[in-house]
N, C-alpha and C positions, 0 to 999 in steps of 0.2 A: 347519309352517315353515319346510319348505324352500323353497320359492318365495314369490312375494307375491301373497296373494289380495285382489283389489277389494272385496270384499263386508263391510260391517261388521258382527260377531257384537256382538247384543244378546240379553243373559244376561238372564232376567226371572223376578221371586220379590220376593214381600212382604217388608219388611224383615224380618230374624233367619233368613233361609231359608240364608244363607251364601253368597252372592252374591262377595261379596270376594275370603272365603277360598278358593271356588272357584276362580275366575279364577285368581290366584294360583298356588295350587297345581298349575292344571294349567301353568303358563306353566313354572314348577319342572321339571316332570316332562316336559315336550317336549324341552325342552334352558333348563338353567339358565344357558347365555351368550348367551342372546338379551336384548338391550339393552330395556330395558324400563319404561316413566314410566305413574306412576298421578296421575293429576287426580279431585282431590274439590273438592266444591262449585263444581262449574261453572257452575252454574244459580245460584249468588250474587253479590252486590255485592266479594267474599274467595275467590276461586278460589286452590288452589295445587297445586303438583305435588312430585312427589320420585320418586326413583329405588324400583323396588323393592326393590333388593339395598343399599340403604347408607342411611343416615340423613340425606342432604341434601334439603330444603325450598327449594322454591321458590315466593316468594307472586307471583303471578301480578297481583293486582289493581290494579299500578302497571303493569304491560305492557298488557293486553290488554282493561281494563273501562274507559271512560269516566267521568270524574271525574260524579258525581249517579246514575248505574246504582244501580239498585233492584232489590229481590229479583225473580227472575222472568228478570231478563236471561240471554241467552246468548252467551257469551263469544264473540269475533269469532276464527271459526276460522282464520283466516293467521297474525292477532297469536297468537293459543293455541298455535302451531306454532312459530314465530319463536320467544318467550318459551322455549318447552321446549325447544328444539334450540339455543340460546344459552346460556340460564341453567344447564342440567345437561351441556352439554356430551356428549350421548349419541352413544354411536361403538362401532362392533361386526361383526363379520360378518353379513352376510344382513340381514334385516328389522329393523326394531326396532317394538315395540308401543306402542303410546297404547292406556293403559286410563282409559276416563272412568268413574268411579263414582258410584253414585247420581244418575240422570239422573229419579227419581221417576215421574212418568206420562211417557211415549212419547206426547205430543200430537203431531198432526199437522203443527202448528209445531214442534216439536222434533225429531220424524223427519226433519225438512228441514232443519233447524241437521245435525242429525247425518250428512243425506246429503253435504252441503256440505263439511265436516270431513271424511269420508273417502272423498272424492275428492281435496281438496290432498293428505290423508296419502300416498293412494296416489303422486301426484306425486313426494312428497319421498321415498320409501321407508319409509312407516308401515303398518301394520296397525291399525285401531282396533277396540279390544273394548269395550265398553261395559255399563252396568248399570243396568236400571230395575225398578223396585218393581213397575208396573203400566203393558203394554201393552194399549191398548182393542181391541174388536172393529174390524173396518176393514182395508181395506188400505193396505200400505205400499210403500215404495221398492222396487224388483224389487233392488237393489245393499243392502238390510238384512235380514237372517238373526234369527228370533228362537228363542231356544233356551230354553224354558221349564224354570226350575230346579224341580223335582217336591219335593213335601215328602217327607221323611222315613218310611220304613216303623214299623212298629209295634216290632218285633225293635229297628230302629237306633233307635229313640226312645228304648226305653228304657234302653239301654245309654249313650245319653249320660246320660238323667236319673239310672242307678244311680250313674254315675261324680260327678258334679257334687253327688247328695244326699252320696254315700257311705253311703248306707243301702239295706234291700233295701227294694223297690217294690212293693206290693201287684199283683199283675198285674192284677186288675181297676181299679185305681186307675191303672196306666199306661195302658191302652186308652182308660180315661177321661179323660184327658190326651191323647192322642194323637188322641179326636176331638174336644174341644174345642178344642186347640192348631191344627187340620187339617195336624197332621204338622212344625209350627214348632220348632225345637227353642228359639229363645229364647222364643218365648209359653209353652211348655211350661214352661220353666223357670221364668219367671215366678209363672205358676198352682201348680206344685210349692210353691215358696218362700214361697205362701199357705198351705200347708195346714199342719197342724200332725201332729208324729212320728206321731200317733195315725191321723191320715188318711191322712197317706202310706202307713203298714202295714193302710191297711185295718180297723184296730180301732176308727175313730172313722167313722160316716158321712159320706160328701162325694158331692152329689148333680151338684153344677158349682157356677163362680161367679156372683154378685151384680153383681158389679161387674165393670168392664174395667181392667186395669190400663194405666199408662205404653207400657210393650213393646207391646202389641196394640193399644191408642189410636192409636201413629204409625206403627203398620204396615198397620192399614186405613186411615188416615185418606185416603189415595190412593184407594180405591175409593169413599171417601163423597164425595169434593171432585171426581170427574170429572175432564174432562180438560184442562182449562185451569187454570191458577192460578188463577183467582175460583172460588168454591164453585158447583156446579153446585144445579139443584133437587133437593129430596130425591126419592128413587128409589120408584118406583111400586110398588105392592105383588107384582106380576110380575115385577119387578126385584131387589125384596128377597129373596123368596124363594129365587130363583135363587142368590143369595150367600150368605142364610143357610144356604142347603143345601151350598154350600162350604165358609163358612167361618161356625162354628157361634155363634162369640163376635159377631159383628155383632147378632144377634138380641138379645143382652143388652144391645149398644153402642146400638142403636135405643130398647130399652123402657127404658134408662137416661136417656135424652134425652129420651123421652115421661114421663119423671117412673114411671114403673111397675115393680112387680117382684111376684117370686111364692116362693113358698116352697119351700125344698129339699123338704120332706115332707108329704104332708097331716096334718092336726090331728087325727084320728081314734087310733080302737085301732088300724088298721092298721100303724100305727109303730111300735109294738113287734115286729111282724113280721117287719117290712121291715128294720128291725136286726137281727134275733137272723136272720133270714136270711141276711145278709150278714156275719153274725159281726161287727159293728161292737160290739164289748161295751164299748168305751167311748163307746158314745154310750147305754146301759142306764140311766144314771141318770136322762139325760134325758126320756125315753119312760114313754108313761101306763102306770098297772099293768096285767100281762100276765093279771091274773082279768076282766079287761073284754072277755076274744074268746078262747072255746076253744082256736082256733089258737094265737096265740101264748103260753098256757098251754103246751100241745104243743112249742112250739118250745124254750121255757124249759127245762121238762123234758131236752128234748133237746138243747139246749145244754150243761146241766149233766152229762150222763153222759157226753156226748161228751168237753168238757175236763177233766173231774173235778174243778171248781168247785160249790163248793157255795151261793155268795153272792157278790154283785158287788162291784165297787169302790167304791160310793157308802155306804160308813156299813154294807153288813154285809146290806142287803135280799135277801132268799132267793128263791130262783127258783122251786124245786120247791115245787106245794103238796101241803097235808097231807090232800088228801083226794083221793082216784083215783075216777074216774068214766066210765063213757063217753065222756060230750057233748064230753071234751078228749083222752082216749087215744086216739080212731079216728085223730085228725090226727097223732099220733104216727106209725101205722106205715103210712095211704095216703095217699096226695095229694086221691083222690076219694074222701070218706066215705061217698056218697049208696048205695054199692052194696055198701057191706059185709054181710055176713050176721052176723044175732046171734051164732051160735056163735064165729065170728072175733073180732065185736068183745066180747065176753066174755074169749077167749083174751087177746087185746091188753089187756084191764084187768086183768086177773090177770096178765100180763108186768110191765108196766110198775112195777105195785106191787112184782114180786118184784125189781126192778131197781133200783128206787127205797130197798128195803129194805137192799140190799145195797151201796149207794152210801155210805148211812148207818153200817152196821153191821160189812161186811165179810162178812157171814154169808149162807145161804141154808137159807130153811128146808124148803121143798119142790122140791129138783132132778128127781123123777119128775115133778112138775105141770108145771115152768118147761118140760122136753125133749115134753112134750106139748102145749103151748100153742104153741112155739115151730113143732111141725109144720105145726099149724093156721094161723099167721099167714105161714108159709114158702109156704104154697101158693095164696095169692089173690094177684090179679094188681095195678099199677098202685101199688108199695110207694114210697113215701118213703126217700131215702137215708140219711136219718137213722135212721130204723128199721132199716134193712139195718146199718148198722153195729153197731147195738146187735142184734141177732140173730145179728150172725155173733161177737159178744164171747160172747152168752147160749150157743152152739154152744160154742164153744172151752173155755171154762170148765168144760162137759160134758164134752170130751175126745172132742166128735163134729168130729173136723177135716173131713173129707170133707163134712159137711153145711155147714160154714162156707163152704170152697169151692165147693159147688155153688149157694150164696146168692148169691155173688161173679156166677158164672157167668151165672146168670138177670138179672141186673143190667146191659143194655147201657149204654154210654157213647154211644151212636147216639140214646137214648127221648129225650123231649121234653126243652127247658131246662129245667135244673136251677138251683137256689140256690147261692149259695158254701158254705152250709152241707152243703149236700146232696154236691157236688162234695170237698168235706174230711174229711166224715165217712166216703164212698165209698173214697177214697186212706189212711185211718187204719184202716179195716177189713180193706183189702187189704194194708196193711202187715204186720196183727196176724197175717194168715194164713200170710204168708210168715216171717214173725219163725218163728214156730210150725212153719212145713215146715224150718226153717234155710236159708232161700232170704234174707239178708242183703241182696244185691245189689238186688233186687226191694224189700225194702222202703223202703232209702233212695233209689232211686228214687221211688217213691211218696210218701213224705215231704218229698222236694224237692218235686215238684209242689204238695202241699199248701200247703206253708210259701211257696212262689213265688205262689199264687194270697194266701194271708192268713199274711203272714210273723211274726203274733202268734201262729199256731198255735203255732211252736216252742217257745214258753213253758209251754204244757200238760205236766203232768207225765208224760201217756200217750206223747205225742211225745216228750220227750227220754229215758223208759226205753227206748223202741225204738230210738233213734238211740244211744244208748248201746250198745245189746247190735252192733248193727250195726257199729260200728266196731270193737267187739272180732274179734267174727266175721271180715271183713275186712279191716281194718288191726293186729288183736293188739294193738288201745291199749284199756288201760284206765281205766273212767270214774273222770273227777273231779267229776261236778258233785255239786251239793248241791240242796235246795229251793232255786226260784228266788226272788228278792225281789219278791212281788209282794203287794197288798194284799188277797188273796182267801183264803177257808178253802177245803183240800181235802178232798176228802172220804176217808172210809176207805178204799174200794176203791181209789182214785185215789194214795194215798200207799203202799196195800200194793203193789200192781201194780209200782208207782215201784221201790221196794226189791226186790222181787223181779227186776226185771230189769238192775237194777245187780250185784244177786247175778251173775247168768247172766254177766255180762261180765265181772264180775272173775274168776269159775271160770275163762272160759272164757282168759284171757291167765295162768293158775295161781295165781293171789293166792287162795288157796284159805280161808284164816283172814277174811277179809275178804267173802268170799264167803257162808260161813256164818253169821255175824252179819248180815248182810243179809237173806239168806232168811229166818234166823230173824223178823226182825224185820218182813220182807213178811207171810209165813203168819200171823205172830200178827194182825196187822190185816186182812188181807183171806186167808180159807180157801180161797176159790175165786178164784184171778187166772186170768187168762185164757188160760194156759199149759193152764191145768188142774192138776186135782190130781197126777193120776198122772207129768205131767213136774215139777209144781212140785216133786214131794216127792222126785222121782228126785234130782232137783239139790241138794236141799236135803242129803240123805243123803250126796251123792258129795263133798258138801263139806268136811261134817263127817268123813268117812273120810279125805279127803285131808289136810284140817289137822292130822289125827292123833289127833283128839278121839275114835276110837271105838275104841282100843285097849283102855281096860277096860269097854267095854259101852259103849251110844248113851245119849248125856245123855238124863236125862228130860225136860229142855224140849224135845228135837229128840222125843222119844217120842212128847208130849203133840199135838204137831202134825200126826204122822203118824197119830192116830188120831182115829175108828175107820178103819178101813181105806176106800180108793176101790171102790166099787160095781162091779161085774165090765162095765156099760155104762158107764163111764167109760173103760175102755180096751180096747172093742172092737175101735179101730183098730189097724193093725197097728203103728204109732209109738207111739202110747200104751200099746199091749202092750207095745213094748218098752221104755219108759222104767218100765213098772212092773215086768216083769220083772228090769230091772236094779236096781233098787232092793230088791226081793224077794233077791237075790242080795247085794246089798252087807250086808243087816240080817243075812243067814245066816253072814258073818262066814268064819271059817274051815271050816266044812261050806257052803261054797256049791257050786252044780254045778261039777262036772269035766267035763273036755273042753275046756278051752277056751274062748274069748269065744261059741262056737256053743252054750253047753251056757246061757248069759247069755240068750240071745236066746228069744224065745217062738215058741211051736210053732204057727203062724199060717197060712192059706191062702196071705194073698198076703207075698213077702218086705218085711222092714224097708228104708227108705229106706235112702239113703247118709249122709245126716248124722244117722239115730238107729243105724245101723251105729259110725259115727265116736265117737258117746256113748258106746255099749257097749265100742268097743275101749279108749277111754279111762278109762273106768270100771273095766275088767279090769285093765288095765294098773297102775294106782292101786292096785288090791286085791292084787296079786301083787306088789309093792313093799311095802307093809304088814306083808305075812306071810313076807317075806324071800324069795320067787323071782324075783330080780333078771334071771337071762336070759328067764324068759319075759316078765318085765314089757318087757325091751330091744324083744323081737323084737316084741310086741303096740304099742309105742306107737310101733316105726317104721310099721308098718303105719298108723298113725292117722293120725302126719305125714306117708305118702303119700297117704293117702286125704281129707284133710283138704282140699283146693283142689278135687279132684273132689266133697265133696257142698256145695261152695260157701263154705266156712268159713275161708279159706286163713289165718285170722288166730288160728286155734286151734291153729295147730302152736305159737305162742308157749307155750301151756300144755302143750303134749305136752311140747317142751323143757324145759319147767321141773319138771312131774314127773319126768321122767328124768334129772334131774340132784340132786332136792330129795327129794321125796317120800318119808319112811320112813327115809330115812339118817339117823342119830344126830349127827352134825356136818356142818360144812357143808364139809369137806376135800374129798371127793369130789367137790364142783361146781366148788370151784377147778380141779379137775384137768382137767375136761371144756371150759375155754376153750382155742381153739385159738389157733395165734402171734400170729396180728393182734389176735385180742381181749386176752390176756394184754399185748400192746403200748400197747392202748389203756389198760388200766389201770394199767400202769407210767406212763404220761403223767399219766393224772390225778390217780393219787396223787401223781406228782413237781406239782401243780398247775395243768396245762397246761387250759385251757380248750379247750372244744369246737371253736371257730375253731384254736384251735392245734391239735389234734392233727388236723382237718383240712388242712390245711396239710400237716403232719409226713406225712400217709397219701395223700394228692395225692386225698382224697373231698372232697365238699359237707359243708357245714358241718348240715344235714339228714341224711345220710346217716350222719353220726358219733354224731347224738343218737340217730338209731334202732338203732344198735350197740349203743352204750352203755343204751340200753334193755333190748335185749335179752339181755346181760351184766346186767344188775339181777335181770333177772326168772330167767334160769339161777341167780343167785346167791339169790334168795329174798329179797331187799333191796330197798327204795324209791327211795336216791337217793346221790348220791357219800359223802354224810355217812354214811349208811348202808357204803359202799364202805370207807370209811375205819377205823370200829370194826370192820367184820369182820375186814379187813388187820393191824388192831394186836391185836385178841385173839387170831387164828388166821390165821396169814399163812402163803399158798402157801411150798413150799418153791423154786418157781422165780422167786418173788419176792424171797426172801432169800438165795438162791443156794446154799441147802442140797442143790437136787436141779437 
């Protein structure tokens, strides 16, 4: 804009693509001092103009349009410039900009008019910018330059939709909206507004629109009307094909005009398969019975075992069949069942029966048989990823962490196209392996991908439990979740694993009492959780010891849950062996092995991971506290605190600090003394009635930082909230608070 360019710029794009917003934003970005006028409805009998920086509006109909002029009349260029220059008194340094908005179709006649306007504007010190909905193919005057405003890419469009809808949009739904709208944000919003919340989240099937909304109809009308004001003949099939390829909604519009329609899904037994493959679980009630097709039966069982639900929202219709047979179980494990060997098929049938029984009862009758059958299934190619997820969980509950990781490594993301259910299943399986191995960041990343693709999965108990553990290990945040309010029945297995995960999360942040309660409930409902019996039982014993319930011997209820002992094959892996050795040492009490924490570690060819060494350090430190060896405990817990971040569980330091402060001590007074000067000041302010915001102002911190510090103080004191803080201060006030020390 430093000089005056005689070229007229035409910004081209369908309605709703943001032409006006783009031009106005560009003018402000180039130089907000540039005088600019926007002309609207220039091709009607009621044109008007206004400054882009103010609210002044000038009606141009009396200045520039002869009486009786009808729609389609182009305002006289000279009269238009005279009216704008006189009526708005536009002046300023450098060139002025005349923005002629919404020319609709830039027909040859209208292009000639725009050229005349540009010539006159140049003579009077103006630069012309215009916006058009459609520029037909063909030559244009040399002094008219066209800038095509392209559609939004898929990521940008999804950001717009998420912001406008204020709810998570399923990734494949966003992709479908992008395709149907051809990247036009206003059309995409119109389509998204017509979807139910379940369809937006991907819980209910949506194949595409049956009708065209008013926004899309207005946007595409210029393509259908041709180049002149009068409607052009209906485009031939070739022209239709080219336009429909670029703008898919045009095909729906043409079909609508022709009186035709087509269903979103075929009316056959494959409806259930497609619904379950897409995890459109809110559509299950309208699907044909799954017993009509073996593959649909396998899909229903796979979704049940994946999500932890035993019935649908439509009145309790069960998804899992009563009978197990190879005619459908083969479809649970393999994509192409034609080449499955009889031995593999039999192993798949037995494994499906064992996992379904585990889902219903929380018990596993033949772990040795399951282990052997999983070996057979895992050695066959072309596996379905829902089945892979079930195999991974089976390996983990048997204590075979390396086998679970090996299965995932064998399933490449670059394989043939996979269904939504398969992708989500693989992410859940990877998250389980990551949590099993202490890699909480990896688990959170996998679950973020799964819930982005299908937000409804965030409500599944298995996913909620994994997210709770990840939050505890990474952020030091204890769980507050309860059972989600869903009209479904959760399986014994899902409820048990959920309780175990919450228990581990509480244990990580030092809330041993709550951890012990949840771990006991969890193992009562599911004695074979995905963590494996060696790790789950070690967690239970550690929580009971840390809560002080084992001073007079282990409670009978706990002993019942850890009997009979786990078989040796369940702790052959180094990390599982470390958990088993840790539990045996804690059960030994004062007779535990000597020699420091190394005496608590197993003698195995491979060293344990940093994650399991951290767990052993914390358990040993708590053991020392319970038995009065505070010096040894403090040394070990200091090492554990330093190792927590290296082990990928920085949040575990909250539990370590809580252990150093409170475990095994008869009163809360020593915990008070462990608070630093800043923390003591926070306590004084809080007890004086200051809010977190007021404390933040006094300490020059953010409110979030204060909230985190207060949460850390509560953990160190072994309390839950400000009410407990006030009660503790009233019953057992520290000297530095009362002034006696």
